[in-house]
N, C-alpha and C positions, 0 to 999 in steps of 0.2 A: 504494500500500500504506500501511497505517497502522503506527504504532509497534509494536503487538503482532505484526503480520505480519513486520516486520523482525527482531524479537527471536526469533520462531520460527525464521526462517532462520538467524540467528546461532547459536542453540543447536544446531540440527541440523548445520550445516556445521562448527562447532567440534568436535563429538563425532566426526563422520565423519573430519575431518582427523586426529584422534588415532588412530583405528582404522587408517587407511591408513598413518600414520607408523609405528605399531607393527609392522604387517605388513611394511613396506618395510625397516625397520631404520635405525638412526641414521646409518649410514655409506653409505646408498644415495644416489646422485646424483639431483638433481632436474632433469629434462631441460628444463623450462620456465624454470629459473633457472640458467643456466650458471655453473659454479663452486661451486654450493651443494650441500650434502648435507642429508639430512633433519634432522640436528641444527641446521643453520643456519636451516632453515625454521621449526623449533619455537622457536628462540631469537628470531627476528625476530617471528613472529606473537604469541608470548607477551608479548614486550616491547611490541609495539604495543597489545595488550589492556591491559597495565598502564598504559601512557601514557594511553590513552583513559579508563580507569577513574578515573585521578587527576583529570582535569578534571571529570568528572561528580560524583564523590564529594565534592570540595572546593569546587566552584563557582568554580574559578580563572578569572580574567578575562583572563589574558595567557599567552603561550606559556612553556613551561619553557626554561631555558637549556641549553646543550650538556651541561654536567656533570650537571644534573638528568635530562635525557633519557637520557643514557647509563646512569644508574642503573636505569632501568626494564628494561634488557636484561641485568642481572646475573643470570645463570642458573647453576644448580648443574652439577656434572659429569654425565656421561652417565647414571649410574645413577639420578639424580633428575630428569632433564630432562623426561621425558614427564609425570610428576606435576606438575612446576612449570608446564608448559604448561596442563595440565588445570585447575589451580588458577587460573591467570591468566584462562582462558576463563570458568570458572564465576563468578569474582568480577565480571567484566565483565557477564555476563548478569544476575546478581543486582543489581548496582548500577543498571543501566539499568531493570530491572523495578521497583525500589523508588524510583526518582528522582521528585521532584516534577515534574509536567508543566510547571510554570512555572519550572523551573530556568533560571538564568542562568549561563553559563560561556563560555569561549573556544571558538570554532569557526572554521574557515578557509574555508568555503563558504556561500553563501546557503542558508537552509532555513527552514521554517515556525517552528522553534524549535531551541534548542541540543540538547534531548533528541532531537528528530526527526533532527537532523543526525548525532549520534553513533550512534544506533541504525541508521540507514541506512548510514552510512559503514562501521561495523564489520561489518554483515551482508555487505556486498559484498566488503570486504577479506578476510574469513574465507572466504567462498564461493570466491573466486579461489584462495586458498592451499589450500583443500580440494582443488581441482582439481590443484594442483601435487603434493600428497601422493598423490592417487590415481594420477596418471601415474607418479610415482616407484615406486609399489608394483606397477605393471604392470596396473592396473585400467582398465576403461572409465570414463569420466566419469559420475558420477551426474547424471541430467538435472536441470536447473534448473526450478523452478516457472515456467510461462510468464509470469505476471504479474511475478514477481521479475526474470526475465531482461529483460523489456521495461523495467522500472523502471530498470535499469542501463545501458540502451543509448543514452541521450541524449548528444549531444556536449556538450562543456564549456560552450560559449557559448549553448546552447539550453535554454530552460526545459523541465523534464521533466514528468511526469504530475501533479505538484502544484506550486502556485505557488512560485517561487523555488528550485526544486530544481536541483541540478547533479549530474553523474554520478559513479559510483564503480566501475562494473563495466567492466573493460577486458580486453585480451588477457592471457593468463596469463603471458606472458614479458615481464618488465619489468626485473628487477634485474641489476646487474653482480655480479661476485664479492664475497663478503661482506668481503673485506679492503680493498675500495675503496668510495668514496662512490658511490651510484647516480647516473646522469646526471640532469640537470634542475635547475630552480631549487631552492634550499634543500636540495640533496642528495637530491631526490626524482625518481624517474622516473614518478611518477603524475601525470597531468594534474590540475590544479586545486588543488594544495595541498601543503604540506610533510609529510614523514614524519620521525620521529626518526632520528638517525644510527645506522648499523649499528655494532655492536661488532666488535672484531677476531674473526676466525674462530677457534674453539677448536682446540687442537692435539690434544685427546684423541680 
């Protein structure tokens, strides 16, 4: 797939995630993320979108520190949470669409370019969390485009369908409870690279 294809998937999955989250309700449990509620899923995914946007929009060449990463996950109370998520997603899509193809910034897996990395990574991240939200709402999973599904099926040590690619699409069940650090290196349970630390679970 090309960058435009990833951005289309990112846009669709992000909007569908929000729809399913609204139907499920913020207090609905997420069966594929034990210990998480929909509000936790929105806070996580919105924070990841803001984290990724920051690299692309600033051209930052090194990872953010723990305090900086934590700031991306600062979300409003429940009555503003869905809008906060939607703003996070829309800004990520806009930033990737408007980015210079020759952008240089930090990325943590091999890819043809940093822009291609972030477009692909966020498309797959959002697609998997869209599945989480759909299951929380009691819906059947919206089918993946076959080319997109195949694009995400490659093991971490194997080149994917484009030179230098590594995978991002995995099983929907990865995370531990939001009050703990997920298992794996650098606090991540995703194969192939770090994710920002999770904030404490909200009490609202």
